[in-house]
C-alpha positions in Angstrom: 0.0 0.0 0.0 1.2 3.5 -0.8 -0.1 6.6 1.0 0.3 10.1 -0.4 -0.5 13.2 1.6 -0.1 16.9 0.6 2.2 19.0 2.8 -0.9 21.0 3.8 -1.9 18.1 6.1 1.3 18.6 8.1 0.5 22.3 8.5 -3.1 21.4 9.6 -1.8 19.1 12.3 0.4 21.8 13.7 -2.5 24.1 14.2 -5.1 21.5 15.3 -4.8 22.4 19.0 -5.9 25.9 18.3 -9.1 24.7 16.5 -8.1 26.3 13.2 -8.0 22.9 11.4 -11.8 22.6 11.9 -12.3 25.1 9.1 -10.0 23.2 6.6 -11.8 21.3 3.9 -10.4 17.7 3.6 -10.8 15.6 0.5 -10.0 11.9 0.5 -9.0 10.5 -2.9 -8.7 6.8 -3.7 -7.3 5.8 -7.0 -5.3 2.9 -8.6 -1.8 4.2 -8.6 -0.6 0.6 -9.1 -2.2 -2.6 -10.5 -4.1 -3.2 -13.7 -6.1 0.1 -13.6 -3.0 2.2 -12.9 -3.0 3.6 -16.4 -6.2 5.3 -15.5 -5.5 6.1 -11.9 -2.0 7.7 -12.3 -3.2 10.5 -14.6 -6.1 11.2 -12.2 -3.6 11.3 -9.3 -1.4 13.6 -11.3 -4.3 16.1 -11.7 -5.0 15.9 -8.0 -1.4 17.1 -7.4 -2.2 20.3 -9.4 -5.2 21.2 -7.2 -5.0 24.6 -5.4 -4.1 24.9 -1.7 -7.4 26.6 -0.9 -11.1 26.1 -1.8 -13.9 28.5 -1.1 -11.6 30.6 1.0 -10.6 27.7 3.2 -7.4 25.7 3.3 -7.7 22.6 1.2 -6.2 19.3 2.6 -6.0 16.3 0.3 -5.2 12.7 1.1 -4.4 10.6 -1.9 -4.3 6.8 -1.5 -3.5 3.9 -3.8 -6.2 1.2 -4.0 -3.9 -1.0 -6.2 -6.9 -1.7 -8.4 -8.3 -3.8 -5.6 -11.8 -3.3 -4.1 -10.7 -4.6 -0.7 -8.0 -2.1 -0.5 -10.4 0.6 -1.7 -12.8 -0.2 1.1 -10.1 -0.2 3.7 -8.9 3.2 2.6 -12.4 4.6 2.4 -13.1 3.4 6.0 -10.0 5.0 7.3 -10.6 8.2 5.4 -14.1 8.5 6.8 -13.6 7.2 10.3 -10.1 8.4 11.2 -9.4 11.3 8.9 -13.0 12.6 8.9 -12.8 13.7 5.3 -15.6 15.9 4.0 -15.8 14.1 0.7 -14.5 10.9 -0.9 -13.4 10.9 -4.5 -12.7 7.9 -6.7 -12.0 5.3 -7.7 -11.5 5.3 -11.5 -11.9 1.5 -11.3 -15.6 0.7 -11.3 -15.4 -2.3 -8.9 -13.5 -0.2 -6.4 -15.8 2.8 -6.7 -18.8 0.5 -6.2 -17.3 -1.0 -3.0 -16.5 2.5 -1.7 -20.1 3.6 -2.2 -21.3 1.4 0.6 -18.7 3.0 3.0 -19.9 6.5 1.8 -23.5 5.6 2.5 -22.8 4.1 5.9 -20.6 7.0 7.0 -22.7 9.7 5.6 -19.9 11.0 3.4 -20.6 12.3 -0.1 -18.6 10.4 -2.8 -17.7 11.8 -6.2 -17.0 8.7 -8.3 -14.6 8.8 -11.2 -16.1 5.8 -12.9 -19.6 5.2 -14.2 -20.6 3.0 -11.2 -24.1 1.7 -10.9 -25.6 0.7 -7.6 -29.0 -0.7 -6.6 -31.9 1.8 -6.8 -32.1 4.0 -3.8 -28.4 3.3 -2.8 -26.9 6.4 -4.4 -28.0 9.0 -1.9 -24.4 9.9 -1.2 -22.9 8.9 -4.6 -22.4 11.3 -7.5 -20.7 10.4 -10.8 -18.3 12.6 -12.7 -18.1 10.3 -15.8 -21.0 10.0 -18.2 -23.3 7.0 -17.7 -22.9 4.0 -20.0 -26.4 4.7 -21.3 -25.4 8.2 -22.4 -22.2 6.9 -24.1 -24.1 4.0 -25.6 -26.5 6.5 -27.2 -23.6 8.1 -29.0 -22.3 4.7 -30.2 -25.7 3.6 -31.4 -26.1 6.8 -33.4 -22.7 6.3 -35.0 -23.4 2.7 -35.8 -26.6 3.7 -37.5 -24.7 6.1 -39.7 -22.2 3.4 -40.5 -25.0 1.0 -41.6 -24.2 -1.5 -38.8 -26.9 -4.2 -38.6 -25.4 -6.6 -36.0 -23.0 -6.1 -33.1 -21.1 -8.6 -30.9 -20.0 -7.9 -27.3 -16.6 -8.7 -25.7 -16.4 -7.2 -22.2 -15.2 -7.4 -18.7 -16.9 -9.9 -16.5 -17.2 -7.4 -13.6 -19.4 -4.4 -12.8 -18.2 -2.3 -15.6 -18.8 -4.9 -18.3 -22.2 -5.9 -16.9 -23.5 -2.4 -16.7 -22.5 -1.7 -20.3 -24.2 -5.0 -21.3 -27.4 -4.1 -19.5 -27.5 -0.5 -20.8 -26.3 -1.1 -24.4 -28.2 -4.2 -25.4 -31.7 -2.7 -25.2 -30.5 0.4 -27.0 -29.1 -1.7 -29.8 -32.2 -3.8 -30.1 -34.5 -0.7 -30.1 -32.4 0.7 -33.0 -32.9 -2.5 -35.0 -29.3 -3.7 -34.5 -29.0 -7.5 -33.9 -27.2 -8.0 -30.6 -24.8 -10.9 -29.8 -22.9 -13.1 -29.3 -21.8 -12.0 -25.8 -18.4 -13.0 -24.6 -16.7 -12.0 -21.3 -13.3 -12.0 -19.8 -11.6 -11.0 -16.5 -9.5 -7.9 -16.1 -6.5 -10.0 -15.2 -6.8 -12.3 -18.3 -3.9 -12.2 -20.7 -5.7 -14.0 -23.5 -9.2 -14.0 -25.0 -8.5 -16.4 -27.8 -11.5 -18.6 -27.2 -13.9 -15.7 -27.0 -12.4 -14.0 -30.1 -12.8 -17.2 -32.1 -16.5 -17.4 -31.2 -17.1 -13.8 -32.1 -15.2 -14.0 -35.4 -17.1 -17.1 -36.4 -20.4 -15.3 -35.8 -19.1 -12.5 -38.0 -21.2 -9.5 -36.8 -20.8 -6.2 -38.6 -19.2 -4.7 -35.5 -18.0 -5.7 -32.0 -18.2 -3.6 -28.9 -15.2 -4.1 -26.6 -15.8 -3.1 -23.0 -12.5 -2.8 -21.2 -10.3 0.0 -19.9 -6.9 1.7 -20.4 -4.1 -0.5 -21.8 -6.3 -3.6 -21.1 -8.6 -2.5 -23.9 -6.0 -3.2 -26.5 -5.5 -6.9 -25.8 -9.0 -8.1 -26.8 -9.1 -6.0 -30.0 -5.6 -7.3 -31.0 -7.0 -10.8 -30.5 -10.0 -10.1 -32.7 -7.8 -8.8 -35.5 -5.3 -11.7 -35.1 -8.2 -14.1 -35.6 -9.2 -12.4 -38.8 -12.1 -10.1 -37.8 -12.6 -7.5 -40.6 -15.6 -5.6 -39.2 -15.7 -2.4 -37.2 -14.6 -2.3 -33.5 -16.0 0.1 -31.0 -14.5 0.9 -27.6 -16.0 2.6 -24.5 -15.0 5.8 -22.7 -12.8 3.8 -20.4 -10.5 3.1 -23.4 -10.2 6.8 -24.3 -6.6 7.0 -23.3 -3.3 6.9 -25.3 -2.6 3.5 -23.8 -5.0 2.0 -26.4 -2.6 3.1 -29.2 0.6 2.6 -27.3 -0.3 -1.1 -26.6 -2.4 -1.9 -29.7 -0.4 -0.2 -32.4 -1.6 -0.8 -35.9 -4.2 -3.4 -34.6 -6.3 -0.6 -33.2 -6.1 1.8 -36.3 -9.6 2.7 -37.3 -11.2 1.9 -33.9 -14.2 4.0 -33.0 -14.0 5.2 -29.3 -16.6 7.2 -27.4 -15.3 9.9 -25.1 -16.2 12.8 -23.0 -15.2 16.1 -24.7 -12.3 16.9 -22.3 -9.6 14.9 -24.2 -10.7 16.4 -27.6 -10.5 20.1 -26.5 -9.0 21.7 -29.7 -11.0 19.5 -32.0 -14.4 20.5 -30.5 -16.5 23.0 -32.6 -16.4 26.5 -31.2 -20.0 26.3 -30.3 -19.5 23.3 -28.0 -20.3 24.4 -24.5 -17.3 22.5 -23.0 -14.6 23.7 -25.4 -13.3 26.6 -23.2 -13.2 24.5 -20.1 -11.7 21.5 -21.9 -8.9 23.7 -23.3 -8.1 25.1 -19.8 -7.9 21.6 -18.5 -5.6 20.4 -21.3 -3.3 23.4 -21.2 -2.7 23.2 -17.4 -2.3 19.4 -17.5 0.1 19.3 -20.4 2.1 22.2 -19.1 2.8 20.0 -16.1 3.1 16.6 -17.6 4.0 17.1 -21.3 2.3 17.2 -24.7 -0.2 14.4 -25.3 -0.4 13.5 -21.6 -4.1 14.5 -21.3 -6.4 11.8 -20.1 -10.1 11.2 -19.7 -9.7 10.5 -15.9 -7.5 13.4 -15.2 -10.4 15.4 -16.7 -12.7 14.0 -14.1 -10.4 15.1 -11.4 -10.3 18.6 -12.9 -14.1 18.7 -13.0 -14.4 17.5 -9.4 -12.8 20.8 -8.3 -15.3 22.8 -10.4 -18.3 21.2 -8.7 -16.6 21.6 -5.3 -16.0 25.3 -5.9 -19.8 25.7 -6.5 -21.0 23.4 -3.8 -18.6 24.2 -0.9 -19.8 27.8 -0.4 -23.4 26.6 -0.1 -22.4 24.0 2.5 -20.2 26.5 4.5 -23.3 28.6 5.1 -24.7 25.7 7.1 -21.8 24.1 8.9 -18.1 23.9 9.5 -15.9 21.3 7.6 -14.9 18.2 9.5 -18.4 17.7 10.9 -21.3 15.4 9.9 -23.4 18.5 9.4 -21.0 19.8 6.8 -20.9 16.5 4.9 -24.7 16.4 4.8 -24.8 20.0 3.6 -22.2 19.3 0.9 -24.3 16.3 -0.3 -27.3 18.6 -0.5 -25.4 21.3 -2.3 -24.3 18.9 -5.1 -28.0 18.6 -5.9 -28.5 22.4 -5.8 -25.6 23.7 -7.9 -27.6 23.6 -11.1 -26.3 23.5 -14.6 -22.5 23.4 -14.5 -20.2 23.4 -17.5 -17.3 21.0 -17.1 -14.5 19.9 -19.3 -16.4 16.7 -19.8 -19.8 18.2 -20.6 -22.7 20.0 -19.0 -23.8 18.5 -15.7 -26.9 19.0 -13.7 -27.3 16.8 -10.6 -30.7 16.7 -9.0 -32.3 14.8 -6.2 -33.6 12.3 -8.7 -30.5 12.1 -10.9 -26.9 11.7 -9.6 -25.6 11.1 -13.2 -26.6 14.5 -14.6 -25.4 14.4 -18.2 -27.7 14.6 -21.3 -27.6 12.2 -24.2 -25.7 14.6 -26.4 -22.6 14.5 -24.1 -20.7 11.6 -25.8 -18.3 12.5 -28.6 -17.2 9.8 -31.1 -13.6 9.7 -32.2 -11.6 7.4 -34.5 -8.0 6.2 -34.1 -6.2 7.7 -37.1 -2.5 7.4 -37.6 -2.1 6.7 -33.9 -4.2 9.7 -32.8 -7.8 10.3 -31.7 -9.7 12.3 -34.3 -13.3 13.6 -33.8 -15.7 11.8 -36.1 
């Protein structure tokens, strides 16, 4: 386990006796800095390190912890952050199984959670859970629209056998069938698998017009490479968890021509001037790439950027009702997320309400194509 803390926490400890620390806003971040999902978590952690030292006029303390892509570690960290560190808000994880496990801790402790993955929980269990990524249904809407324009009549499914894969299957299948696109066969694999030869052979033999691959980061390249190696000639679509440069770095020529759905953040300069998120997306990209180099932008770093935007709107509302570090402030912050109204982010226009903790509209997803090793807006 690795534990990362900003120096601001040391300063907070020094003044705790005087009571000044009570006014500090503390955010607990859990992300996979190691393990299979680290290609997504490291960029998010890098963005966290660029956060300001103050928020809404208060000192901002941030505790960043590595879940190692493991739900058990994510839960352990979440419990410590809420019980011992008394964080005002939990953020993370970018790995859906970890974020889902953390959600129970958030609910039990009465701590708002800003998830950085499109985590689905049973109805009525997301009182404390808010998502920064677009829902799979919203992104599926963009993929279906693109498939219709491409004349796709049948689509196979090759996805993770965990929560991320299952929610995509449950959201995407009815949309495809409603659009008149024949769905199936369905093949699954585990995140830790190093081969999907058997699954690829079954899908290639069925010969659908297209195959939707549901995987994340560098792990999204392996199943697509297997499909191409087994002779699949149709179109391949990938989800927003694959909207990272790791797809091209690992997949090389095998992923040329792949269609990937994304939030607008990683496509900042390619967005039309009228796009509501263009200005915010450009600000995100410029500050991130100034710190980490050209081409380093990442979908999940964008979610970490957007998290501070919603905090900057919600924290002043909560501060009117209670002081940070208290159950009353955590409850007020939760309520404030539902009251901030329409908010323009690098990843789209968000509007959380009491009835909707997803918040994005169906026009949020942007389709892009891997062309000469780069993402190009379709």
